[in-house]
C-alpha positions as CSV (number, residue, x, y, z in Angstrom):
1,M,-26.4,10.0,-10.7
2,T,-24.3,12.1,-13.1
3,L,-21.2,10.5,-14.6
4,E,-18.2,12.8,-14.9
5,K,-17.6,13.6,-18.6
6,E,-15.9,17.0,-18.7
7,S,-12.4,15.4,-18.6
8,L,-13.0,13.5,-21.8
9,G,-12.0,16.6,-23.8
10,L,-8.5,16.2,-22.5
11,L,-8.3,12.8,-24.1
12,Q,-8.5,14.2,-27.6
13,E,-5.6,16.6,-26.8
14,A,-3.5,13.9,-25.3
15,L,-4.1,11.6,-28.3
16,A,-2.9,14.3,-30.6
17,R,0.3,14.6,-28.4
18,L,0.8,10.8,-28.5
19,E,0.3,10.7,-32.2
20,E,3.2,13.2,-32.7
21,G,5.6,10.6,-31.4
22,F,5.0,8.5,-34.5
23,D,5.0,11.2,-37.2
24,S,8.0,9.6,-38.9
25,L,6.0,6.5,-39.9
26,P,4.2,6.2,-43.3
27,K,0.6,7.3,-43.0
28,F,-1.7,4.5,-42.0
29,D,-5.4,5.2,-41.3
30,R,-8.1,3.0,-39.9
31,D,-11.7,3.8,-41.0
32,P,-14.0,2.5,-38.3
33,N,-17.7,2.0,-39.1
34,L,-19.1,4.6,-36.8
35,D,-22.7,3.6,-37.3
36,A,-22.0,0.0,-36.3
37,L,-19.8,1.1,-33.4
38,R,-22.5,3.4,-32.1
39,T,-25.2,0.7,-32.2
40,V,-23.1,-1.7,-30.2
41,L,-21.7,0.9,-27.8
42,L,-25.1,2.2,-26.9
43,E,-26.2,-1.4,-26.3
44,V,-23.3,-1.8,-24.0
45,A,-24.3,1.4,-22.1
46,E,-27.8,0.0,-21.7
47,R,-26.5,-3.3,-20.4
48,M,-24.2,-1.6,-18.0
49,Q,-27.2,0.2,-16.4
50,D,-27.8,-3.2,-14.7
51,N,-25.4,-2.3,-11.9
52,Y,-25.4,-0.9,-8.4
53,P,-24.4,2.8,-8.4
54,Y,-20.9,2.1,-7.3
55,P,-19.5,5.6,-7.8
56,H,-22.3,7.3,-5.8
57,P,-21.8,8.1,-2.1
58,L,-25.0,6.2,-1.2
59,Y,-23.2,3.1,-2.3
60,V,-21.5,2.0,1.0
61,G,-21.5,-1.7,0.4
62,Q,-18.6,-3.7,-0.9
63,M,-15.0,-2.6,-1.6
64,L,-15.8,-0.9,-4.9
65,K,-14.1,2.5,-5.3
66,P,-14.3,4.4,-8.6
67,P,-11.0,5.1,-10.3
68,T,-9.9,8.7,-10.3
69,E,-10.3,10.8,-13.5
70,I,-6.5,10.8,-14.3
71,A,-6.4,7.0,-14.0
72,R,-9.3,6.6,-16.4
73,L,-7.9,9.0,-18.9
74,A,-4.3,7.6,-18.8
75,Y,-5.6,4.0,-19.1
76,M,-7.7,4.9,-22.1
77,L,-4.9,6.9,-23.7
78,S,-2.5,4.0,-23.4
79,L,-5.0,1.6,-25.1
80,W,-4.2,3.2,-28.5
81,I,-0.8,1.6,-28.0
82,N,-1.9,-1.3,-25.8
83,P,1.5,-2.1,-24.3
84,N,2.3,-5.5,-22.7
85,N,4.6,-5.2,-19.6
86,H,6.1,-8.6,-19.9
87,A,9.2,-7.8,-22.0
88,L,10.5,-4.4,-22.7
89,D,9.9,-4.6,-26.4
90,G,6.2,-5.0,-25.6
91,G,6.0,-1.9,-23.5
92,R,9.1,0.2,-23.1
93,A,7.5,3.3,-21.7
94,S,4.9,1.5,-19.6
95,S,7.5,-0.8,-18.1
96,A,9.6,2.1,-17.0
97,M,6.5,3.7,-15.6
98,E,5.7,0.5,-13.7
99,K,9.1,0.4,-12.1
100,E,8.8,4.0,-11.0
101,A,5.3,3.7,-9.7
102,V,6.1,0.5,-7.8
103,A,9.2,2.2,-6.3
104,E,7.0,5.0,-5.0
105,I,4.7,2.4,-3.3
106,A,7.8,0.7,-1.8
107,K,9.0,4.1,-0.5
108,M,5.6,4.7,1.1
109,F,6.2,1.7,3.2
110,G,9.8,2.8,4.0
111,W,11.7,0.6,1.6
112,E,14.4,2.3,-0.5
113,T,15.5,-1.0,-2.0
114,H,13.0,-3.7,-3.0
115,L,12.0,-6.1,-5.7
116,G,8.4,-5.7,-6.9
117,H,6.0,-5.4,-9.7
118,L,2.3,-5.0,-10.5
119,T,-0.1,-8.0,-10.8
120,S,-3.6,-8.5,-11.9
121,G,-4.8,-8.2,-8.3
122,G,-4.2,-9.1,-4.7
123,T,-4.8,-12.8,-5.2
124,M,-1.9,-13.2,-7.7
125,A,0.3,-10.9,-5.6
126,N,-0.3,-13.1,-2.5
127,L,0.3,-16.2,-4.6
128,E,3.7,-14.9,-5.6
129,A,4.5,-13.9,-2.0
130,L,3.6,-17.4,-0.6
131,W,5.4,-19.1,-3.5
132,V,8.6,-17.3,-2.7
133,A,8.1,-18.0,1.0
134,G,7.6,-21.7,0.2
135,N,10.8,-21.8,-1.7
136,L,12.7,-20.1,1.1
137,Q,11.1,-22.1,3.9
138,P,10.4,-25.5,2.2
139,N,8.0,-27.9,3.9
140,K,7.1,-25.4,6.6
141,K,3.6,-24.3,7.5
142,V,2.0,-21.0,6.6
143,V,-0.4,-19.5,9.1
144,A,-2.9,-16.6,8.9
145,S,-5.8,-15.5,11.1
146,N,-9.2,-17.0,10.6
147,Q,-10.3,-13.5,9.5
148,A,-7.6,-13.3,6.8
149,H,-8.7,-13.5,3.2
150,Y,-9.7,-17.0,2.1
151,A,-7.3,-16.7,-0.8
152,H,-4.3,-17.7,1.5
153,A,-5.7,-21.1,2.3
154,R,-6.6,-21.7,-1.3
155,I,-3.1,-20.6,-2.5
156,C,-1.4,-22.8,0.0
157,S,-3.6,-25.7,-1.2
158,M,-2.6,-25.0,-4.8
159,L,1.1,-24.8,-3.9
160,R,0.9,-27.8,-1.6
161,I,2.1,-25.8,1.3
162,P,0.6,-26.8,4.7
163,F,-1.7,-24.1,6.0
164,Q,-3.4,-23.4,9.3
165,S,-5.7,-20.7,10.6
166,V,-5.0,-18.9,13.8
167,P,-8.0,-17.8,16.1
168,C,-8.8,-14.1,16.4
169,D,-9.4,-12.0,19.4
170,S,-12.7,-10.1,20.0
171,H,-11.6,-7.4,17.6
172,A,-11.1,-9.8,14.7
173,R,-7.3,-9.5,15.0
174,M,-4.9,-12.5,15.1
175,D,-4.7,-13.8,18.7
176,I,-1.1,-13.5,19.8
177,V,-1.4,-16.2,22.5
178,A,-2.8,-18.6,20.0
179,L,-0.1,-17.8,17.5
180,K,2.6,-18.4,20.1
181,K,1.1,-21.7,21.0
182,L,1.3,-22.8,17.4
183,L,4.9,-21.6,17.1
184,Q,5.8,-23.7,20.1
185,E,4.0,-26.8,18.8
186,D,4.7,-26.7,15.0
187,D,7.3,-25.7,12.4
188,I,5.9,-22.4,11.1
189,G,7.7,-20.9,8.1
190,T,5.6,-17.9,7.3
191,V,3.0,-15.8,9.3
192,V,0.6,-13.8,7.1
193,V,-0.2,-10.6,8.9
194,T,-3.4,-8.9,7.6
195,I,-3.4,-5.1,7.7
196,G,-7.1,-4.5,7.0
197,T,-9.2,-7.6,6.9
198,T,-11.8,-7.6,4.2
199,A,-14.7,-8.2,6.5
200,T,-14.0,-5.7,9.3
201,G,-10.9,-3.8,8.4
202,S,-9.1,-5.2,11.4
203,I,-5.3,-4.9,11.7
204,D,-3.3,-7.8,13.1
205,P,-0.9,-6.9,16.0
206,L,2.3,-6.6,13.9
207,P,4.6,-5.2,16.7
208,E,3.9,-8.3,18.9
209,I,4.3,-10.6,15.9
210,L,7.7,-9.1,15.1
211,E,8.7,-9.9,18.7
212,L,7.8,-13.5,18.1
213,Q,9.7,-13.5,14.8
214,A,12.9,-12.6,16.7
215,E,12.4,-15.7,18.8
216,Y,11.1,-18.2,16.3
217,G,12.7,-17.1,13.0
218,F,9.7,-17.2,10.6
219,R,9.0,-15.0,7.6
220,I,6.3,-12.3,7.8
221,H,4.2,-11.6,4.8
222,A,2.0,-8.5,5.2
223,D,-1.3,-8.7,3.3
224,T,-2.2,-5.0,3.1
225,A,-4.3,-5.4,0.0
226,Y,-7.0,-3.4,1.6
227,G,-5.4,-1.3,4.2
228,G,-1.9,-0.5,2.9
229,Y,-2.5,3.0,1.8
230,F,-3.6,4.0,5.3
231,M,0.1,4.2,6.0
232,L,-0.3,7.9,5.0
233,V,-3.2,9.0,7.1
234,D,-3.1,11.1,10.3
235,N,-6.1,9.8,12.2
236,L,-5.5,6.2,13.0
237,D,-5.8,4.9,16.6
238,A,-2.6,4.1,18.5
239,E,-2.5,0.4,17.9
240,A,-3.1,0.7,14.2
241,R,-0.5,3.4,13.9
242,A,2.0,1.2,15.7
243,A,1.4,-1.6,13.2
244,F,2.0,0.7,10.2
245,D,5.1,2.2,11.8
246,C,6.9,-1.1,11.8
247,I,5.6,-2.5,8.5
248,K,9.0,-1.9,6.9
249,Q,10.4,-4.7,9.0
250,V,8.4,-7.4,7.3
251,D,9.7,-9.6,4.4
252,S,7.0,-9.0,1.8
253,I,4.0,-6.8,1.2
254,V,0.9,-7.0,-1.0
255,V,-1.2,-3.9,-1.7
256,D,-4.0,-3.4,-4.2
257,P,-4.0,0.0,-6.0
258,H,-7.4,-1.0,-7.4
259,K,-8.8,-0.7,-3.9
260,H,-7.8,2.5,-2.2
261,G,-5.2,3.5,-4.9
262,L,-7.9,4.9,-7.2
263,Q,-7.1,2.5,-10.0
264,P,-9.3,0.4,-12.4
265,Y,-9.4,-3.4,-11.9
266,G,-7.1,-5.2,-12.0
267,C,-4.0,-3.7,-10.4
268,G,-2.3,-5.4,-7.5
269,C,1.3,-5.0,-6.3
270,I,3.8,-7.4,-4.7
271,L,6.9,-6.1,-2.9
272,F,9.9,-8.0,-1.4
273,K,12.3,-6.3,1.0
274,D,15.2,-8.5,-0.2
275,P,15.8,-8.0,-4.0
276,S,17.8,-11.3,-4.1
277,V,14.6,-13.3,-4.0
278,G,14.5,-12.5,-7.7
279,K,16.7,-15.5,-8.3
280,I,13.7,-17.7,-7.4
281,Y,11.9,-16.4,-10.4
282,K,14.8,-17.0,-12.8
283,H,13.7,-18.5,-16.1
284,D,14.6,-18.2,-19.7
285,S,12.5,-17.4,-22.8
286,P,14.0,-18.2,-26.2
287,F,11.9,-15.5,-28.0
288,T,11.3,-12.7,-25.5
289,Y,14.2,-11.2,-23.6
290,F,16.4,-9.9,-26.4
291,S,15.5,-6.2,-26.8
292,S,17.4,-4.9,-23.8
293,E,20.0,-5.9,-21.2
294,E,17.8,-4.2,-18.6
295,L,15.5,-6.2,-16.3
296,H,12.4,-7.3,-18.1
297,L,9.4,-7.4,-15.7
298,G,8.4,-10.8,-17.0
299,E,11.7,-12.1,-15.4
300,I,10.4,-11.4,-11.9
301,S,6.7,-12.2,-12.4
302,F,4.5,-15.2,-12.6
303,E,2.2,-13.6,-15.1
304,C,3.3,-13.4,-18.7
305,S,1.3,-10.9,-20.7
306,R,0.3,-8.0,-18.3
307,A,-1.6,-4.8,-19.1
308,G,0.8,-2.0,-19.5
309,S,-2.2,0.3,-19.2
310,S,-2.5,-0.5,-15.5
311,A,1.1,0.8,-15.0
312,V,0.4,3.9,-17.1
313,A,-2.8,4.7,-15.1
314,L,-1.0,4.1,-11.7
315,W,2.0,6.2,-12.7
316,A,-0.3,9.1,-13.8
317,T,-2.3,8.9,-10.6
318,Q,0.8,9.0,-8.4
319,R,2.2,11.9,-10.5
320,L,-1.0,13.9,-9.8
321,L,-1.6,12.7,-6.3
322,P,1.8,11.8,-4.6
323,L,1.9,9.2,-1.9
324,I,3.0,11.5,0.9
325,P,1.7,12.2,4.4
326,G,-0.4,15.4,4.4
327,G,-0.9,15.3,0.7
328,E,-4.2,15.4,-1.2
329,F,-4.3,11.6,-1.6
330,A,-3.7,11.0,2.1
331,G,-6.4,13.5,2.8
332,Y,-8.9,11.5,0.9
333,L,-8.2,8.5,3.1
334,S,-8.4,10.5,6.3
335,K,-11.9,11.6,5.3
336,S,-12.9,8.0,4.7
337,R,-11.6,7.1,8.1
338,K,-13.4,10.0,9.7
339,A,-16.6,9.0,8.0
340,A,-16.3,5.5,9.5
341,L,-15.7,6.9,13.0
342,T,-18.7,9.2,12.6
343,L,-21.0,6.4,11.5
344,F,-19.7,4.2,14.3
345,E,-20.5,6.9,16.9
346,K,-24.1,7.1,15.6
347,L,-24.5,3.4,15.7
348,Q,-23.0,3.1,19.2
349,N,-25.4,5.7,20.5
350,D,-28.5,4.0,19.0
351,S,-30.1,1.3,21.2
352,R,-31.3,-0.7,18.2
353,F,-27.8,-1.7,17.2
354,V,-24.8,-3.4,18.6
355,V,-21.2,-2.6,17.5
356,A,-18.6,-5.0,18.8
357,F,-15.5,-2.7,18.3
358,P,-14.6,0.6,16.6
359,P,-13.3,0.6,13.1
360,E,-9.6,0.6,12.6
361,L,-9.8,1.8,9.0
362,D,-12.9,2.7,7.1
363,I,-15.1,-0.4,7.5
364,V,-18.0,-0.4,10.0
365,V,-19.8,-3.6,11.1
366,W,-22.9,-3.8,13.3
367,V,-25.7,-6.1,14.2
368,V,-29.4,-5.5,14.9
369,K,-30.2,-5.9,18.6
370,S,-32.5,-8.9,19.1
371,Q,-33.0,-11.7,21.5
372,S,-31.4,-14.3,19.3
373,A,-28.7,-14.5,16.7
374,S,-31.1,-16.0,14.1
375,E,-33.6,-13.2,14.6
376,S,-30.9,-10.5,14.5
377,S,-29.7,-12.1,11.2
378,R,-33.1,-12.0,9.7
379,L,-33.6,-8.4,10.6
380,A,-30.3,-7.4,9.1
381,K,-31.3,-9.0,5.8
382,E,-34.6,-7.1,5.9
383,I,-32.9,-3.8,6.6
384,F,-30.4,-4.5,3.8
385,K,-33.3,-5.0,1.3
386,A,-35.3,-2.0,2.6
387,A,-32.2,0.3,2.4
388,A,-31.6,-0.7,-1.2
389,Q,-35.1,0.2,-2.1
390,E,-34.3,3.7,-0.8
391,N,-31.0,3.8,-2.8
392,L,-28.8,3.2,0.2
393,H,-26.7,0.2,-0.7
394,L,-25.1,-1.6,2.3
395,A,-23.4,-5.0,2.5
396,L,-23.9,-8.1,4.7
397,A,-21.3,-10.2,6.5
398,N,-21.6,-13.4,8.4
399,L,-19.2,-13.2,11.4
400,P,-18.6,-15.7,14.3
401,K,-20.3,-15.2,17.6
402,E,-16.9,-14.9,19.3
403,L,-16.6,-11.3,18.1
404,F,-19.7,-10.3,20.0
405,L,-19.4,-12.2,23.3
406,E,-17.8,-9.3,25.1
407,T,-20.4,-6.7,24.1
408,G,-22.5,-7.5,27.2
409,E,-25.6,-8.0,25.1
410,G,-27.9,-10.9,26.1
411,I,-28.0,-12.6,22.7
412,N,-29.3,-16.1,22.6
413,W,-26.7,-17.8,20.4
414,D,-28.9,-20.3,18.7
415,Q,-26.4,-20.4,15.9
416,D,-22.6,-20.0,15.7
417,S,-22.5,-16.9,13.5
418,I,-24.6,-13.8,13.0
419,T,-25.4,-11.8,9.9
420,C,-24.1,-8.2,10.3
421,L,-24.7,-5.1,8.3
422,R,-21.5,-3.7,6.9
423,S,-20.3,-0.5,5.3
424,C,-17.1,0.3,3.4
425,L,-16.8,4.1,3.5
426,M,-14.1,4.2,0.9
427,K,-15.0,7.4,-0.9
428,P,-13.9,10.7,0.6
429,E,-17.3,12.0,-0.3
430,H,-18.9,9.7,2.2
431,L,-17.9,12.1,5.0
432,D,-20.2,14.8,3.5
433,W,-23.0,12.2,3.0
434,I,-23.0,10.6,6.5
435,D,-26.1,12.5,7.7
436,S,-28.0,11.4,4.6
437,I,-26.8,7.8,5.0
438,W,-27.8,7.9,8.6
439,Q,-31.3,9.3,8.0
440,T,-32.0,6.6,5.5
441,L,-30.7,3.9,7.7
442,D,-32.7,5.2,10.7
443,A,-35.9,5.3,8.6
444,V,-35.6,1.9,7.1
445,T,-34.6,0.3,10.5
446,T,-37.7,1.9,12.1
447,K,-39.9,0.5,9.3
448,V,-38.4,-3.0,9.5
449,L,-38.6,-3.2,13.3
450,N,-42.2,-2.0,13.4
451,T,-43.4,-4.4,10.7
């Protein structure tokens, strides 16, 4: 694997430009010990070799997508300043860049007015969303599908908000009949709608949930940490497109730029449709908010010190790759989606595998055909290991048997779940590598099944 290094020359040029902005200051030099730095840095490089090859197209396992070159360079450049986007005097330029970048994300979802900011990741962003929901709907329950991210249950436990899971349908989407039954029986304050579950990439039926909202009056929080950027693509199926088309009607949205937004970890984003929820955050700091009458981002955030570098990298990425339908960035996502559909078709046409449903985004999940769930799970683990030995890195997922009952396969369900093979085809390059991925998967499957 060759790591991209050509763009590093631009960093020297950009550092010189940055330095010009401080020419009026007295000269101040730092004299690093280059020999000592070199020794440690090369040791770091050796230690970092103990990793899966996340940037390579043959890594199709977990949700790990390399940041784009502009994000890496802008992040590194900003570290010579190391801004803190809590108060404006800690990061004037980077705070402005954060506000602009977040506004572009809000615009992508159809919001011209909003309240929002970056966070360290989707967990913190969801924490803030549910904390606001709990303040606006006190003592009312939060519900999410049983395929929603486990963070929601943990957050509610931490905030002491009652929480309940809603069963899913056979496509791993929130079951509308089950949700309506809960709404009839309990006092539900917030429904978390997942737009791209982390296991299967499934999309909860938002249009139908909005109809129930009109009847029952709950808040809707859209957790689009994984799937949000697919708002821009042109090759979704009709049901997924319908969910994205009405996402602007929800009350709050979480999206993770460090997933499909091409950013380094950690970079999440929380958005609220109603800017007045900012009053819930209201607090005072006797030593922080004095440098400007403008809004300090720390005034609308749980986190105090926050990396301004994340905002700089995100702003630069969106400057180079605007969040517009039909643009280069949207094209990347469309390729990932097409790669998933291509892999799904190959799996569907292979009698050794069972796929319960087509991918809605770019995650594909399948099981190895076998007489029992336990044997199928064992074979999946063996294929996972054998593929890794051939440099094809997949992932595993344990999913409930209910997702596979409608496949028509005569599986003996000697256990309640089954271990599946799973691929996140997040990189646009995956589309060009599908044949290579399939050839390796085909070969290692044959080897395992014939052993």
